[in-house]
C-alpha positions in Angstrom: -8.9 -25.8 0.4 -7.9 -23.6 -2.6 -9.7 -24.9 -5.7 -9.8 -21.8 -8.1 -7.0 -19.5 -8.5 -7.1 -16.2 -10.6 -3.9 -14.4 -11.5 -4.3 -10.6 -12.1 -1.6 -9.5 -14.5 0.1 -11.2 -17.7 3.6 -9.9 -17.1 6.5 -12.0 -16.0 5.4 -12.7 -12.4 1.9 -13.5 -13.6 3.1 -15.9 -16.0 5.4 -17.8 -13.9 2.9 -18.0 -11.0 0.6 -19.8 -13.8 3.6 -22.0 -14.3 4.1 -22.9 -10.7 0.5 -23.7 -10.1 0.2 -25.9 -13.0 3.6 -27.7 -12.5 3.6 -31.3 -12.6 6.0 -31.7 -9.7 3.8 -29.7 -7.1 3.1 -33.0 -5.3 -0.5 -31.8 -4.7 -3.9 -31.6 -6.7 -3.6 -28.7 -9.0 -6.1 -25.9 -8.8 -8.1 -24.6 -11.8 -6.1 -21.5 -12.8 -7.4 -18.4 -14.7 -5.5 -15.4 -15.9 -6.6 -11.9 -16.5 -4.6 -9.2 -18.3 -5.0 -5.6 -19.7 -4.9 -4.5 -22.4 -7.4 -7.0 -23.8 -5.3 -7.3 -26.9 -2.4 -8.8 -24.9 -4.6 -11.3 -23.1 -6.1 -12.4 -26.4 -2.8 -12.9 -27.9 -1.7 -14.8 -24.7 -4.9 -17.1 -25.0 -4.2 -18.1 -28.6 -0.5 -18.4 -28.5 0.2 -19.4 -25.0 3.5 -17.2 -25.2 4.2 -13.7 -24.4 7.2 -11.5 -25.7 7.6 -10.4 -22.0 9.0 -13.9 -21.2 9.9 -15.5 -24.6 11.1 -18.9 -23.6 8.0 -19.7 -21.5 4.9 -21.5 -22.7 1.7 -21.2 -20.6 0.2 -24.6 -19.9 -3.0 -25.4 -21.8 -4.9 -26.0 -18.6 -4.7 -22.2 -17.8 -7.7 -20.2 -18.9 -7.1 -16.7 -20.0 -10.2 -14.6 -19.2 -11.2 -11.9 -21.9 -13.9 -10.2 -19.5 -13.5 -9.1 -15.9 -16.5 -10.9 -14.4 -15.5 -14.4 -15.7 -12.0 -13.9 -14.5 -13.1 -13.7 -10.8 -16.3 -15.7 -10.7 -14.9 -18.8 -8.9 -12.0 -17.6 -7.5 -11.0 -18.7 -3.9 -7.5 -17.1 -4.3 -6.7 -13.8 -6.1 -2.9 -13.6 -7.1 -2.2 -9.9 -7.8 0.7 -9.5 -10.3 -0.1 -6.0 -11.3 2.6 -3.1 -11.1 2.3 -1.3 -7.9 1.5 2.0 -9.5 -1.3 0.6 -11.4 -2.7 -1.7 -8.8 -5.3 0.6 -7.4 -6.9 1.5 -10.7 -7.0 -2.3 -11.7 -8.5 -3.3 -8.6 -11.1 -0.6 -8.6 -12.2 -1.8 -12.0 -12.5 -5.3 -10.7 -13.9 -4.7 -7.3 -17.4 -5.5 -8.3 -16.5 -9.0 -9.3 -14.3 -9.9 -6.3 -15.9 -12.8 -4.4 -16.3 -11.9 -0.7 -14.7 -15.3 0.3 -11.5 -14.9 -2.0 -8.2 -14.5 -0.3 -5.6 -12.2 -1.9 -1.8 -12.6 -2.3 0.4 -10.0 -3.9 3.6 -10.9 -5.9 4.3 -7.2 -6.8 7.1 -5.1 -5.3 7.0 -1.4 -4.7 5.1 1.2 -2.8 2.3 3.6 -4.2 3.6 7.1 -4.7 0.5 9.0 -3.5 -0.3 7.0 -0.4 3.1 5.3 0.5 0.9 2.2 0.7 2.2 -1.4 0.2 0.5 -3.6 -2.3 -1.7 -5.4 0.1 -2.6 -2.3 1.8 -3.7 -0.6 -1.6 -5.8 -3.7 -2.3 -7.4 -3.6 1.1 -8.2 0.0 0.9 -9.8 -0.6 -2.5 -11.9 -3.6 -1.5 -13.1 -1.8 1.9 -14.5 -4.8 3.4 -16.8 -4.6 6.2 -14.8 -4.1 9.3 -17.4 -6.0 11.3 -17.4 -9.1 9.1 -14.7 -11.8 8.9 -11.4 -10.6 7.8 -10.2 -11.5 4.2 -7.2 -13.6 4.2 -4.4 -11.3 2.7 -0.7 -11.9 2.1 2.2 -11.7 -0.2 4.8 -14.0 -2.0 8.2 -12.5 -2.3 12.0 -13.5 -2.5 14.7 -13.8 -4.9 12.6 -14.6 -8.0 14.2 -13.7 -11.3 11.2 -14.5 -13.7 13.5 -16.0 -16.4 15.1 -18.5 -14.0 11.6 -19.5 -12.7 10.4 -20.1 -16.3 13.1 -22.7 -16.4 12.1 -24.3 -13.2 15.5 -23.7 -11.6 15.7 -24.2 -7.8 14.2 -21.1 -6.0 12.9 -20.2 -2.6 10.0 -17.7 -1.7 8.3 -16.4 1.5 4.7 -16.5 2.0 3.8 -13.8 4.4 0.6 -13.0 6.1 -0.7 -11.9 9.5 -2.8 -15.0 9.3 -0.8 -17.9 9.9 -3.3 -20.4 8.5 -3.3 -18.4 5.2 0.5 -18.5 5.1 0.5 -22.1 5.5 -2.1 -22.5 2.6 0.0 -20.4 0.4 2.9 -22.6 1.1 1.2 -25.7 0.4 -0.3 -24.2 -2.7 3.1 -22.9 -4.3 5.5 -25.6 -3.2 6.9 -27.6 -5.9 9.9 -30.0 -6.5 11.9 -26.9 -7.4 10.2 -24.2 -5.3 10.5 -24.2 -1.8 8.1 -21.6 0.3 8.9 -20.4 3.7 6.2 -18.8 5.9 6.8 -15.4 7.9 4.3 -13.5 10.0 6.0 -10.2 9.1 4.0 -8.9 6.1 5.0 -5.4 6.7 8.8 -6.5 6.6 8.5 -8.7 3.6 6.7 -6.3 1.5 8.9 -3.3 2.5 12.1 -5.4 1.8 10.8 -6.4 -1.6 10.2 -2.6 -2.6 13.3 -1.1 -1.1 15.8 -3.6 -2.6 14.7 -2.4 -6.1 16.2 1.0 -5.1 19.6 -0.3 -4.1 19.6 -2.4 -7.2 19.2 0.8 -9.3 22.4 1.9 -7.3 24.2 -1.4 -8.1 23.4 -1.0 -11.8 24.9 2.6 -11.9 28.1 0.9 -10.4 28.1 -1.7 -13.1 27.6 1.1 -15.7 30.7 2.9 -14.4 32.6 -0.2 -14.1 33.3 0.7 -10.3 34.3 -3.0 -9.4 33.0 -5.7 -7.1 34.3 -4.2 -4.0 32.1 -0.9 -4.4 29.1 -3.2 -5.3 29.4 -5.5 -2.5 30.0 -2.5 -0.1 26.8 -0.9 -1.5 24.9 -4.1 -0.9 26.1 -4.0 2.8 25.2 -0.5 3.2 22.1 -0.5 1.3 20.8 -3.5 3.5 21.6 -1.3 6.7 19.5 1.6 5.5 16.5 -0.3 4.5 16.7 -2.3 7.8 16.7 0.9 9.5 13.5 2.0 7.8 11.8 -1.2 8.3 12.5 -1.5 12.0 11.5 2.2 12.6 8.1 1.3 10.9 7.7 -1.8 12.9 9.1 -4.5 11.0 11.2 -7.4 12.4 14.8 -6.8 11.7 15.2 -10.7 11.1 13.0 -10.3 8.0 15.8 -8.3 6.2 18.5 -10.8 6.9 16.4 -13.6 5.4 15.2 -14.7 1.9 12.9 -11.8 1.4 15.7 -9.2 2.5 19.2 -9.8 1.7 18.3 -12.9 -0.4 16.3 -10.8 -2.7 18.7 -7.9 -2.5 21.7 -9.8 -3.6 19.8 -11.6 -6.6 18.5 -8.2 -7.7 21.9 -6.5 -7.5 24.0 -9.1 -9.2 21.7 -10.9 -11.6 22.1 -9.6 -15.3 18.3 -10.2 -15.8 17.2 -7.9 -13.0 15.3 -5.0 -14.5 16.2 -2.4 -11.8 20.0 -3.2 -12.1 19.8 -3.2 -15.8 18.2 0.3 -15.7 20.6 1.6 -13.3 23.5 0.1 -15.6 22.2 2.2 -18.6 22.2 5.4 -16.5 25.7 4.7 -15.3 26.6 4.4 -19.0 25.2 7.8 -19.8 21.7 7.0 -21.2 18.8 9.2 -20.1 16.3 7.7 -17.7 13.2 8.7 -20.0 15.0 7.0 -23.0 15.6 3.9 -21.2 12.1 3.6 -19.8 10.6 4.3 -23.3 12.5 1.3 -24.8 12.1 -1.0 -21.9 9.2 -3.6 -22.4 9.1 -4.1 -18.4 8.1 -1.7 -15.8 11.0 -0.8 -13.6 9.3 -0.7 -10.4 12.3 0.7 -8.4 12.0 4.1 -10.2 8.6 5.1 -9.0 9.3 3.3 -5.6 12.4 5.5 -5.1 10.1 8.6 -4.6 8.0 6.7 -2.1 11.0 5.5 -0.1 12.4 9.0 0.3 9.0 10.2 1.4 9.0 7.3 4.0 12.5 8.2 5.1 11.5 11.8 5.6 8.3 10.7 7.5 10.1 8.4 9.9 13.3 10.5 9.9 15.5 7.7 9.0 18.9 8.4 7.4 19.1 6.7 3.9 22.0 8.2 1.9 22.0 5.6 -0.8 18.3 6.2 -1.4 18.7 9.9 -1.6 21.6 9.6 -4.1 19.4 7.4 -6.2 16.6 10.0 -6.1 18.9 12.7 -7.2 20.2 10.7 -10.0 16.9 9.7 -11.3 14.9 13.0 -10.6 17.3 15.8 -9.9 19.9 15.7 -12.7 22.8 14.6 -10.5 25.6 12.9 -12.4 26.2 9.3 -11.1 29.9 10.1 -10.6 29.1 12.9 -8.4 26.7 10.9 -6.4 29.3 8.3 -5.8 31.7 11.0 -4.8 29.2 12.4 -2.2 28.7 9.0 -0.7 32.3 8.3 -0.6 33.1 11.8 1.3 30.4 11.6 4.1 31.7 11.8 7.5 33.7 9.1 9.1 31.7 6.8 11.6 31.3 3.4 13.2 29.6 0.5 11.2 26.0 -0.1 12.3 23.5 -2.4 10.9 20.0 -1.7 11.5 
């Protein structure tokens, strides 16, 4: 039974996970919850005020302890929730590794792919921990799905996928995170669920560009459909189940991210479509836009596995190669005619 949970990261998803685990409608015995964040000034402010500028309308339950040192944050943890942006996951876990209990399971709620290694979040964490291969395997999994944090902060109805190679761990996560307004499904396809969560951010950037250019709903819906086709191709080639990409963690998360006005990747793309420079947008954004760095990784994966991903390549050209967004759309529209295929 999971009695003590430590959440790493005081961003939006870390905060809402704290809210879910202390929600009065969970229907189960609540675990003790500790949060850890960096920099320490941010954690100290959260500890005192129980609020964060990253999620202004959310108030952290008084029962959640905010740890101000590394050792005490993890001392009693049965489960560690990793809510750290993917490009910073390795450095954070390397710092915390000496304090991670041997028995603690790990669940990631981050969505992205590390640039240098092309690893998914759970792979990064496993790589850093380097557990004894002859010992019992550490339970590892992820929670993913259509989860706009501002809606979760208001306890609006939502669903997530608990994915793990260990069915018992998936079921434990399902029971722990289920509330009266949050429904959790299990899925054994950890690779597919993490990959879907990362790649949909790239397509959301493209959707935002269309919004910025006022290209219309027809174009955006077509983008979603063809974007789903290319991320499914990549996932299946890498060994994931195609069903995953047509479920909650796939098309469900993709639709939310592409259409919600609160999606940070879509919002970034919209700014680019309106002519703002990427660097200027990232400088003024209080949130990490995971899809920007992940675009580099997905292009590398597409090249490694020889998968055709024209939308992803177009996003990469707009972000990093100076291609005008209108020109990118023109190139996509002028591709050779072909039959429709999905996956």
